[in-house]
ChimeraX commands (.cxc) that place a marker at each C-alpha (Angstrom):
marker #1 position -4.80,-7.99,19.82 radius 0.5
marker #1 position -8.73,-8.99,19.27 radius 0.5
marker #1 position -10.61,-7.56,22.65 radius 0.5
marker #1 position -13.22,-9.43,24.40 radius 0.5
marker #1 position -16.00,-7.12,25.64 radius 0.5
marker #1 position -17.34,-7.32,28.85 radius 0.5
marker #1 position -21.76,-7.26,29.51 radius 0.5
marker #1 position -21.52,-3.83,30.03 radius 0.5
marker #1 position -19.82,-2.60,26.74 radius 0.5
marker #1 position -22.30,-4.55,24.58 radius 0.5
marker #1 position -25.12,-2.88,25.81 radius 0.5
marker #1 position -23.13,0.42,25.38 radius 0.5
marker #1 position -22.84,-0.68,21.54 radius 0.5
marker #1 position -25.99,-1.87,21.42 radius 0.5
marker #1 position -27.66,0.99,22.76 radius 0.5
marker #1 position -25.71,2.97,20.08 radius 0.5
marker #1 position -27.06,0.51,17.45 radius 0.5
marker #1 position -30.26,1.68,18.13 radius 0.5
marker #1 position -29.51,5.19,17.76 radius 0.5
marker #1 position -27.39,3.89,14.78 radius 0.5
marker #1 position -30.71,2.29,13.15 radius 0.5
marker #1 position -32.59,4.75,13.97 radius 0.5
marker #1 position -30.70,7.30,11.75 radius 0.5
marker #1 position -31.07,5.02,9.22 radius 0.5
marker #1 position -34.69,5.23,9.20 radius 0.5
marker #1 position -34.67,8.97,9.12 radius 0.5
marker #1 position -32.33,8.96,6.12 radius 0.5
marker #1 position -34.42,6.58,4.65 radius 0.5
marker #1 position -37.70,8.30,4.87 radius 0.5
marker #1 position -36.27,11.22,2.85 radius 0.5
marker #1 position -34.54,8.60,-0.30 radius 0.5
marker #1 position -36.24,9.28,-3.51 radius 0.5
marker #1 position -35.66,10.26,-6.82 radius 0.5
marker #1 position -34.16,14.24,-6.79 radius 0.5
marker #1 position -33.22,14.01,-3.29 radius 0.5
marker #1 position -29.12,14.86,-2.69 radius 0.5
marker #1 position -26.68,12.45,-1.02 radius 0.5
marker #1 position -25.79,15.55,0.59 radius 0.5
marker #1 position -29.18,15.68,2.38 radius 0.5
marker #1 position -29.19,12.60,3.42 radius 0.5
marker #1 position -25.89,13.15,4.89 radius 0.5
marker #1 position -27.01,15.90,6.59 radius 0.5
marker #1 position -30.00,13.98,8.36 radius 0.5
marker #1 position -27.77,11.21,9.58 radius 0.5
marker #1 position -25.45,14.12,10.81 radius 0.5
marker #1 position -28.42,15.54,13.24 radius 0.5
marker #1 position -29.82,12.95,14.27 radius 0.5
marker #1 position -26.56,11.25,15.40 radius 0.5
marker #1 position -25.34,14.77,17.11 radius 0.5
marker #1 position -28.99,14.78,18.54 radius 0.5
marker #1 position -28.66,11.64,20.52 radius 0.5
marker #1 position -25.12,12.23,21.98 radius 0.5
marker #1 position -23.43,10.92,19.26 radius 0.5
marker #1 position -20.96,11.45,16.62 radius 0.5
marker #1 position -20.44,9.62,13.47 radius 0.5
marker #1 position -17.68,7.27,13.23 radius 0.5
marker #1 position -16.96,7.97,9.34 radius 0.5
marker #1 position -17.14,11.37,9.82 radius 0.5
marker #1 position -13.15,12.68,9.67 radius 0.5
marker #1 position -12.19,9.10,10.16 radius 0.5
marker #1 position -8.31,9.27,8.95 radius 0.5
marker #1 position -6.50,6.44,6.57 radius 0.5
marker #1 position -3.24,7.59,5.92 radius 0.5
marker #1 position -3.47,10.96,6.70 radius 0.5
marker #1 position -6.67,11.41,4.56 radius 0.5
marker #1 position -10.04,12.38,6.68 radius 0.5
marker #1 position -13.03,10.79,5.01 radius 0.5
marker #1 position -15.42,14.12,5.09 radius 0.5
marker #1 position -18.70,13.33,5.72 radius 0.5
marker #1 position -21.22,10.86,8.31 radius 0.5
marker #1 position -22.61,8.61,5.62 radius 0.5
marker #1 position -20.76,6.77,2.91 radius 0.5
marker #1 position -23.37,6.61,0.14 radius 0.5
marker #1 position -22.61,4.35,-2.53 radius 0.5
marker #1 position -24.53,4.58,-5.69 radius 0.5
marker #1 position -25.11,1.61,-8.43 radius 0.5
marker #1 position -21.63,0.10,-9.27 radius 0.5
marker #1 position -19.94,2.04,-6.18 radius 0.5
marker #1 position -19.07,-1.09,-3.82 radius 0.5
marker #1 position -18.44,1.44,-0.83 radius 0.5
marker #1 position -16.99,4.44,0.37 radius 0.5
marker #1 position -19.26,6.75,-1.67 radius 0.5
marker #1 position -18.81,10.22,-0.58 radius 0.5
marker #1 position -21.75,12.29,-0.62 radius 0.5
marker #1 position -22.51,15.37,-2.96 radius 0.5
marker #1 position -25.20,17.25,-4.88 radius 0.5
marker #1 position -25.83,14.21,-7.16 radius 0.5
marker #1 position -29.52,13.40,-7.11 radius 0.5
marker #1 position -30.89,10.25,-6.52 radius 0.5
marker #1 position -32.69,8.57,-9.43 radius 0.5
marker #1 position -35.56,6.49,-10.23 radius 0.5
marker #1 position -34.04,2.71,-10.86 radius 0.5
marker #1 position -30.94,2.87,-8.49 radius 0.5
marker #1 position -29.23,1.33,-5.57 radius 0.5
marker #1 position -28.00,3.47,-3.14 radius 0.5
marker #1 position -25.73,1.65,-0.02 radius 0.5
marker #1 position -25.86,3.86,3.13 radius 0.5
marker #1 position -23.26,2.69,5.69 radius 0.5
marker #1 position -23.23,4.74,9.13 radius 0.5
marker #1 position -21.23,4.40,12.46 radius 0.5
marker #1 position -22.40,5.91,15.97 radius 0.5
marker #1 position -19.71,6.44,18.41 radius 0.5
marker #1 position -20.65,7.18,22.16 radius 0.5
marker #1 position -19.78,6.65,25.49 radius 0.5
marker #1 position -16.55,5.00,24.46 radius 0.5
marker #1 position -17.93,2.90,21.51 radius 0.5
marker #1 position -18.91,2.19,17.91 radius 0.5
marker #1 position -21.46,0.50,16.30 radius 0.5
marker #1 position -21.40,0.15,12.17 radius 0.5
marker #1 position -23.79,-0.80,9.96 radius 0.5
marker #1 position -24.91,-0.57,6.14 radius 0.5
marker #1 position -28.07,-1.07,4.66 radius 0.5
marker #1 position -28.65,-1.09,0.51 radius 0.5
marker #1 position -32.03,0.62,-0.92 radius 0.5
marker #1 position -33.60,0.21,-4.31 radius 0.5
marker #1 position -35.31,3.05,-5.62 radius 0.5
marker #1 position -37.95,2.68,-7.89 radius 0.5
marker #1 position -38.24,0.38,-11.03 radius 0.5
marker #1 position -35.07,-1.41,-10.36 radius 0.5
marker #1 position -33.60,-4.65,-12.44 radius 0.5
marker #1 position -34.59,-7.75,-11.46 radius 0.5
marker #1 position -31.39,-9.09,-11.58 radius 0.5
marker #1 position -30.23,-6.17,-9.47 radius 0.5
marker #1 position -32.72,-7.27,-6.89 radius 0.5
marker #1 position -32.03,-10.71,-6.76 radius 0.5
marker #1 position -28.34,-9.41,-6.19 radius 0.5
marker #1 position -30.22,-7.58,-2.60 radius 0.5
marker #1 position -32.24,-10.75,-1.54 radius 0.5
marker #1 position -28.62,-12.75,-1.74 radius 0.5
marker #1 position -26.65,-10.35,-0.19 radius 0.5
marker #1 position -29.07,-9.08,2.96 radius 0.5
marker #1 position -29.93,-13.29,2.83 radius 0.5
marker #1 position -25.53,-14.20,3.12 radius 0.5
marker #1 position -25.71,-11.66,5.95 radius 0.5
marker #1 position -27.76,-13.90,8.16 radius 0.5
marker #1 position -25.87,-17.21,6.93 radius 0.5
marker #1 position -23.13,-15.39,8.11 radius 0.5
marker #1 position -24.27,-14.47,11.52 radius 0.5
marker #1 position -25.40,-17.97,12.28 radius 0.5
marker #1 position -21.87,-18.79,12.29 radius 0.5
marker #1 position -20.52,-16.29,14.58 radius 0.5
marker #1 position -20.65,-18.42,17.33 radius 0.5
marker #1 position -18.42,-19.42,19.67 radius 0.5
marker #1 position -16.11,-22.47,18.64 radius 0.5
marker #1 position -16.50,-21.84,15.18 radius 0.5
marker #1 position -13.96,-19.92,13.05 radius 0.5
marker #1 position -14.11,-16.32,11.03 radius 0.5
marker #1 position -13.19,-19.28,7.90 radius 0.5
marker #1 position -16.79,-20.23,8.80 radius 0.5
marker #1 position -18.30,-16.87,8.62 radius 0.5
marker #1 position -16.70,-16.33,4.81 radius 0.5
marker #1 position -17.53,-19.31,3.73 radius 0.5
marker #1 position -21.59,-19.46,4.68 radius 0.5
marker #1 position -21.51,-15.51,2.43 radius 0.5
marker #1 position -19.56,-17.16,-0.46 radius 0.5
marker #1 position -20.95,-20.38,-0.91 radius 0.5
marker #1 position -24.53,-18.94,-0.97 radius 0.5
marker #1 position -23.94,-15.74,-2.86 radius 0.5
marker #1 position -21.59,-17.69,-6.04 radius 0.5
marker #1 position -24.11,-20.59,-5.87 radius 0.5
marker #1 position -26.65,-17.38,-7.48 radius 0.5
marker #1 position -23.95,-16.57,-9.88 radius 0.5
marker #1 position -22.47,-13.74,-8.11 radius 0.5
marker #1 position -18.82,-12.66,-7.21 radius 0.5
marker #1 position -17.82,-11.99,-4.11 radius 0.5
marker #1 position -15.47,-8.56,-3.51 radius 0.5
marker #1 position -11.84,-9.93,-1.83 radius 0.5
marker #1 position -9.95,-6.59,-1.11 radius 0.5
marker #1 position -12.79,-4.93,1.30 radius 0.5
marker #1 position -13.77,-7.03,4.65 radius 0.5
marker #1 position -15.51,-6.93,7.95 radius 0.5
marker #1 position -13.68,-6.58,10.74 radius 0.5
marker #1 position -13.61,-6.14,14.75 radius 0.5
marker #1 position -15.61,-3.53,16.28 radius 0.5
marker #1 position -15.29,-1.38,19.78 radius 0.5
marker #1 position -13.46,1.22,21.48 radius 0.5
marker #1 position -11.94,1.75,17.55 radius 0.5
marker #1 position -14.53,1.66,14.40 radius 0.5
marker #1 position -11.78,-0.93,12.85 radius 0.5
marker #1 position -10.25,-3.56,15.22 radius 0.5
marker #1 position -9.00,-7.17,14.67 radius 0.5
marker #1 position -10.10,-9.69,13.27 radius 0.5
marker #1 position -10.75,-9.01,10.02 radius 0.5
marker #1 position -13.80,-11.21,8.77 radius 0.5
marker #1 position -13.59,-11.40,4.68 radius 0.5
marker #1 position -16.49,-12.45,2.82 radius 0.5
marker #1 position -14.87,-15.42,1.46 radius 0.5
marker #1 position -12.92,-18.44,3.02 radius 0.5
marker #1 position -12.90,-21.97,3.97 radius 0.5
marker #1 position -14.66,-23.68,6.84 radius 0.5
marker #1 position -12.48,-24.59,10.24 radius 0.5
marker #1 position -10.13,-21.33,8.72 radius 0.5
marker #1 position -8.63,-18.24,10.25 radius 0.5
marker #1 position -9.00,-17.50,14.31 radius 0.5
marker #1 position -11.40,-18.89,16.71 radius 0.5
marker #1 position -14.61,-16.82,17.42 radius 0.5
marker #1 position -14.48,-16.57,20.99 radius 0.5
marker #1 position -17.56,-15.30,23.38 radius 0.5
marker #1 position -18.13,-11.71,23.91 radius 0.5
marker #1 position -15.77,-10.90,20.48 radius 0.5
marker #1 position -17.78,-8.10,18.59 radius 0.5
marker #1 position -17.34,-8.30,15.10 radius 0.5
marker #1 position -18.55,-6.02,11.70 radius 0.5
marker #1 position -20.20,-9.05,9.31 radius 0.5
marker #1 position -20.36,-6.94,5.85 radius 0.5
marker #1 position -20.81,-8.92,2.77 radius 0.5
marker #1 position -19.72,-7.47,-0.67 radius 0.5
marker #1 position -21.29,-8.60,-3.24 radius 0.5
marker #1 position -20.99,-7.90,-6.70 radius 0.5
marker #1 position -24.01,-8.87,-9.85 radius 0.5
marker #1 position -20.90,-9.48,-12.69 radius 0.5
marker #1 position -17.40,-9.68,-12.06 radius 0.5
marker #1 position -15.11,-9.39,-8.59 radius 0.5
marker #1 position -12.77,-7.17,-9.53 radius 0.5
marker #1 position -12.88,-3.16,-8.01 radius 0.5
marker #1 position -11.01,-0.38,-8.71 radius 0.5
marker #1 position -10.01,3.07,-6.18 radius 0.5
marker #1 position -11.44,6.68,-7.56 radius 0.5
marker #1 position -9.17,9.57,-7.83 radius 0.5
marker #1 position -10.84,10.87,-4.52 radius 0.5
marker #1 position -9.09,8.41,-2.93 radius 0.5
marker #1 position -12.09,6.61,-1.13 radius 0.5
marker #1 position -14.67,5.69,-3.46 radius 0.5
marker #1 position -14.60,1.93,-4.74 radius 0.5
marker #1 position -16.14,0.79,-8.06 radius 0.5
marker #1 position -16.76,-2.51,-9.78 radius 0.5
marker #1 position -14.76,-2.67,-12.74 radius 0.5
marker #1 position -17.13,-3.90,-15.25 radius 0.5
marker #1 position -19.53,-0.99,-13.69 radius 0.5
marker #1 position -22.25,-3.46,-12.85 radius 0.5
marker #1 position -24.00,-3.22,-9.34 radius 0.5
marker #1 position -22.78,-3.99,-6.25 radius 0.5
marker #1 position -24.76,-4.15,-3.08 radius 0.5
marker #1 position -23.48,-4.17,0.45 radius 0.5
marker #1 position -25.10,-5.46,4.40 radius 0.5
marker #1 position -23.64,-4.94,7.53 radius 0.5
marker #1 position -24.41,-5.81,10.98 radius 0.5
marker #1 position -22.15,-5.16,14.36 radius 0.5
marker #1 position -22.87,-9.24,15.86 radius 0.5
marker #1 position -21.56,-10.37,19.36 radius 0.5
marker #1 position -19.88,-13.50,19.50 radius 0.5
marker #1 position -21.98,-16.10,22.03 radius 0.5
marker #1 position -22.84,-20.08,22.73 radius 0.5
marker #1 position -25.02,-21.16,20.55 radius 0.5
marker #1 position -26.48,-17.89,19.13 radius 0.5
marker #1 position -24.98,-14.69,17.76 radius 0.5
marker #1 position -26.42,-11.52,19.36 radius 0.5
marker #1 position -27.25,-8.84,16.77 radius 0.5
marker #1 position -26.28,-5.44,18.34 radius 0.5
marker #1 position -27.65,-3.33,15.31 radius 0.5
marker #1 position -30.94,-3.39,14.06 radius 0.5
marker #1 position -32.70,-3.04,10.93 radius 0.5
marker #1 position -36.17,-2.33,12.78 radius 0.5
marker #1 position -36.52,0.86,12.04 radius 0.5
marker #1 position -35.05,0.91,8.70 radius 0.5
marker #1 position -38.01,-1.89,7.28 radius 0.5
marker #1 position -40.35,-0.10,9.13 radius 0.5
marker #1 position -39.41,2.98,7.10 radius 0.5
marker #1 position -39.48,1.44,3.57 radius 0.5
marker #1 position -42.37,-0.24,4.63 radius 0.5
marker #1 position -43.89,3.56,4.83 radius 0.5
marker #1 position -41.86,4.65,1.62 radius 0.5
marker #1 position -43.67,5.13,-1.76 radius 0.5
marker #1 position -40.35,4.74,-3.42 radius 0.5
marker #1 position -38.09,2.31,-2.21 radius 0.5
marker #1 position -38.52,-1.54,-3.08 radius 0.5
marker #1 position -39.40,-3.77,0.23 radius 0.5
marker #1 position -37.25,-6.79,-1.41 radius 0.5
marker link #1:1,2 radius 0.2
marker link #1:2,3 radius 0.2
marker link #1:3,4 radius 0.2
marker link #1:4,5 radius 0.2
marker link #1:5,6 radius 0.2
marker link #1:6,7 radius 0.2
marker link #1:7,8 radius 0.2
marker link #1:8,9 radius 0.2
marker link #1:9,10 radius 0.2
marker link #1:10,11 radius 0.2
marker link #1:11,12 radius 0.2
marker link #1:12,13 radius 0.2
marker link #1:13,14 radius 0.2
marker link #1:14,15 radius 0.2
marker link #1:15,16 radius 0.2
marker link #1:16,17 radius 0.2
marker link #1:17,18 radius 0.2
marker link #1:18,19 radius 0.2
marker link #1:19,20 radius 0.2
marker link #1:20,21 radius 0.2
marker link #1:21,22 radius 0.2
marker link #1:22,23 radius 0.2
marker link #1:23,24 radius 0.2
marker link #1:24,25 radius 0.2
marker link #1:25,26 radius 0.2
marker link #1:26,27 radius 0.2
marker link #1:27,28 radius 0.2
marker link #1:28,29 radius 0.2
marker link #1:29,30 radius 0.2
marker link #1:30,31 radius 0.2
marker link #1:31,32 radius 0.2
marker link #1:32,33 radius 0.2
marker link #1:33,34 radius 0.2
marker link #1:34,35 radius 0.2
marker link #1:35,36 radius 0.2
marker link #1:36,37 radius 0.2
marker link #1:37,38 radius 0.2
marker link #1:38,39 radius 0.2
marker link #1:39,40 radius 0.2
marker link #1:40,41 radius 0.2
marker link #1:41,42 radius 0.2
marker link #1:42,43 radius 0.2
marker link #1:43,44 radius 0.2
marker link #1:44,45 radius 0.2
marker link #1:45,46 radius 0.2
marker link #1:46,47 radius 0.2
marker link #1:47,48 radius 0.2
marker link #1:48,49 radius 0.2
marker link #1:49,50 radius 0.2
marker link #1:50,51 radius 0.2
marker link #1:51,52 radius 0.2
marker link #1:52,53 radius 0.2
marker link #1:53,54 radius 0.2
marker link #1:54,55 radius 0.2
marker link #1:55,56 radius 0.2
marker link #1:56,57 radius 0.2
marker link #1:57,58 radius 0.2
marker link #1:58,59 radius 0.2
marker link #1:59,60 radius 0.2
marker link #1:60,61 radius 0.2
marker link #1:61,62 radius 0.2
marker link #1:62,63 radius 0.2
marker link #1:63,64 radius 0.2
marker link #1:64,65 radius 0.2
marker link #1:65,66 radius 0.2
marker link #1:66,67 radius 0.2
marker link #1:67,68 radius 0.2
marker link #1:68,69 radius 0.2
marker link #1:69,70 radius 0.2
marker link #1:70,71 radius 0.2
marker link #1:71,72 radius 0.2
marker link #1:72,73 radius 0.2
marker link #1:73,74 radius 0.2
marker link #1:74,75 radius 0.2
marker link #1:75,76 radius 0.2
marker link #1:76,77 radius 0.2
marker link #1:77,78 radius 0.2
marker link #1:78,79 radius 0.2
marker link #1:79,80 radius 0.2
marker link #1:80,81 radius 0.2
marker link #1:81,82 radius 0.2
marker link #1:82,83 radius 0.2
marker link #1:83,84 radius 0.2
marker link #1:84,85 radius 0.2
marker link #1:85,86 radius 0.2
marker link #1:86,87 radius 0.2
marker link #1:87,88 radius 0.2
marker link #1:88,89 radius 0.2
marker link #1:89,90 radius 0.2
marker link #1:90,91 radius 0.2
marker link #1:91,92 radius 0.2
marker link #1:92,93 radius 0.2
marker link #1:93,94 radius 0.2
marker link #1:94,95 radius 0.2
marker link #1:95,96 radius 0.2
marker link #1:96,97 radius 0.2
marker link #1:97,98 radius 0.2
marker link #1:98,99 radius 0.2
marker link #1:99,100 radius 0.2
marker link #1:100,101 radius 0.2
marker link #1:101,102 radius 0.2
marker link #1:102,103 radius 0.2
marker link #1:103,104 radius 0.2
marker link #1:104,105 radius 0.2
marker link #1:105,106 radius 0.2
marker link #1:106,107 radius 0.2
marker link #1:107,108 radius 0.2
marker link #1:108,109 radius 0.2
marker link #1:109,110 radius 0.2
marker link #1:110,111 radius 0.2
marker link #1:111,112 radius 0.2
marker link #1:112,113 radius 0.2
marker link #1:113,114 radius 0.2
marker link #1:114,115 radius 0.2
marker link #1:115,116 radius 0.2
marker link #1:116,117 radius 0.2
marker link #1:117,118 radius 0.2
marker link #1:118,119 radius 0.2
marker link #1:119,120 radius 0.2
marker link #1:120,121 radius 0.2
marker link #1:121,122 radius 0.2
marker link #1:122,123 radius 0.2
marker link #1:123,124 radius 0.2
marker link #1:124,125 radius 0.2
marker link #1:125,126 radius 0.2
marker link #1:126,127 radius 0.2
marker link #1:127,128 radius 0.2
marker link #1:128,129 radius 0.2
marker link #1:129,130 radius 0.2
marker link #1:130,131 radius 0.2
marker link #1:131,132 radius 0.2
marker link #1:132,133 radius 0.2
marker link #1:133,134 radius 0.2
marker link #1:134,135 radius 0.2
marker link #1:135,136 radius 0.2
marker link #1:136,137 radius 0.2
marker link #1:137,138 radius 0.2
marker link #1:138,139 radius 0.2
marker link #1:139,140 radius 0.2
marker link #1:140,141 radius 0.2
marker link #1:141,142 radius 0.2
marker link #1:142,143 radius 0.2
marker link #1:143,144 radius 0.2
marker link #1:144,145 radius 0.2
marker link #1:145,146 radius 0.2
marker link #1:146,147 radius 0.2
marker link #1:147,148 radius 0.2
marker link #1:148,149 radius 0.2
marker link #1:149,150 radius 0.2
marker link #1:150,151 radius 0.2
marker link #1:151,152 radius 0.2
marker link #1:152,153 radius 0.2
marker link #1:153,154 radius 0.2
marker link #1:154,155 radius 0.2
marker link #1:155,156 radius 0.2
marker link #1:156,157 radius 0.2
marker link #1:157,158 radius 0.2
marker link #1:158,159 radius 0.2
marker link #1:159,160 radius 0.2
marker link #1:160,161 radius 0.2
marker link #1:161,162 radius 0.2
marker link #1:162,163 radius 0.2
marker link #1:163,164 radius 0.2
marker link #1:164,165 radius 0.2
marker link #1:165,166 radius 0.2
marker link #1:166,167 radius 0.2
marker link #1:167,168 radius 0.2
marker link #1:168,169 radius 0.2
marker link #1:169,170 radius 0.2
marker link #1:170,171 radius 0.2
marker link #1:171,172 radius 0.2
marker link #1:172,173 radius 0.2
marker link #1:173,174 radius 0.2
marker link #1:174,175 radius 0.2
marker link #1:175,176 radius 0.2
marker link #1:176,177 radius 0.2
marker link #1:177,178 radius 0.2
marker link #1:178,179 radius 0.2
marker link #1:179,180 radius 0.2
marker link #1:180,181 radius 0.2
marker link #1:181,182 radius 0.2
marker link #1:182,183 radius 0.2
marker link #1:183,184 radius 0.2
marker link #1:184,185 radius 0.2
marker link #1:185,186 radius 0.2
marker link #1:186,187 radius 0.2
marker link #1:187,188 radius 0.2
marker link #1:188,189 radius 0.2
marker link #1:189,190 radius 0.2
marker link #1:190,191 radius 0.2
marker link #1:191,192 radius 0.2
marker link #1:192,193 radius 0.2
marker link #1:193,194 radius 0.2
marker link #1:194,195 radius 0.2
marker link #1:195,196 radius 0.2
marker link #1:196,197 radius 0.2
marker link #1:197,198 radius 0.2
marker link #1:198,199 radius 0.2
marker link #1:199,200 radius 0.2
marker link #1:200,201 radius 0.2
marker link #1:201,202 radius 0.2
marker link #1:202,203 radius 0.2
marker link #1:203,204 radius 0.2
marker link #1:204,205 radius 0.2
marker link #1:205,206 radius 0.2
marker link #1:206,207 radius 0.2
marker link #1:207,208 radius 0.2
marker link #1:208,209 radius 0.2
marker link #1:209,210 radius 0.2
marker link #1:210,211 radius 0.2
marker link #1:211,212 radius 0.2
marker link #1:212,213 radius 0.2
marker link #1:213,214 radius 0.2
marker link #1:214,215 radius 0.2
marker link #1:215,216 radius 0.2
marker link #1:216,217 radius 0.2
marker link #1:217,218 radius 0.2
marker link #1:218,219 radius 0.2
marker link #1:219,220 radius 0.2
marker link #1:220,221 radius 0.2
marker link #1:221,222 radius 0.2
marker link #1:222,223 radius 0.2
marker link #1:223,224 radius 0.2
marker link #1:224,225 radius 0.2
marker link #1:225,226 radius 0.2
marker link #1:226,227 radius 0.2
marker link #1:227,228 radius 0.2
marker link #1:228,229 radius 0.2
marker link #1:229,230 radius 0.2
marker link #1:230,231 radius 0.2
marker link #1:231,232 radius 0.2
marker link #1:232,233 radius 0.2
marker link #1:233,234 radius 0.2
marker link #1:234,235 radius 0.2
marker link #1:235,236 radius 0.2
marker link #1:236,237 radius 0.2
marker link #1:237,238 radius 0.2
marker link #1:238,239 radius 0.2
marker link #1:239,240 radius 0.2
marker link #1:240,241 radius 0.2
marker link #1:241,242 radius 0.2
marker link #1:242,243 radius 0.2
marker link #1:243,244 radius 0.2
marker link #1:244,245 radius 0.2
marker link #1:245,246 radius 0.2
marker link #1:246,247 radius 0.2
marker link #1:247,248 radius 0.2
marker link #1:248,249 radius 0.2
marker link #1:249,250 radius 0.2
marker link #1:250,251 radius 0.2
marker link #1:251,252 radius 0.2
marker link #1:252,253 radius 0.2
marker link #1:253,254 radius 0.2
marker link #1:254,255 radius 0.2
marker link #1:255,256 radius 0.2
marker link #1:256,257 radius 0.2
marker link #1:257,258 radius 0.2
marker link #1:258,259 radius 0.2
marker link #1:259,260 radius 0.2
marker link #1:260,261 radius 0.2
marker link #1:261,262 radius 0.2
marker link #1:262,263 radius 0.2
marker link #1:263,264 radius 0.2
marker link #1:264,265 radius 0.2
marker link #1:265,266 radius 0.2
marker link #1:266,267 radius 0.2
marker link #1:267,268 radius 0.2
view
């Protein structure tokens, strides 16, 4: 079942989106070579808790297996669901950070990929393409369109630039549950799939590979890598479907302010 939200519920999700964007920014402030991914996770956990929320991913249960952290931190060839550890970030790496906030009965969900230091130009192009495709997809998240229009926008743009779309992982509805209907694939045909109705809330999250589209899951049951070990990028917003123009409920404003002041993160 697809749940339509009330105006008041949209404002709850939007408020959670502000906390989420600020949590991302607090993490971005400390991203640099030598910092461990566990340190990043600790910063996000404490900020979200200090603001009255709960990290959506912490103890998220899939088939009896709980995710052990607040952030999914995915480095280089890790597409999504990387588990924070004592691994130290290095110059030249990219790191995707996916986070959710649950407060007042609703979730907000967003992701951003950071380039640290001397990142290869081909990989920077991947990040730019993936981020641009997110906003092209959001333009399609309007009343009267279909889910396939969103996926087509991402696929058409990224594949024209020589990148590939991960097929097994998709965006999703967001609300009282972190993952609701409908599934929102990052590929598709125009005019295909469920109709978009006003006040549907969806997470649009292109996951785009520099090399081939094939992926595999690590033995930890969570970490997803590209099979050819080439980089992958991931950006995500939580969006409300509206007539005429989608309403973006999460924000990159605080993230991009932090990046502009960072000595270590490339402003793509």
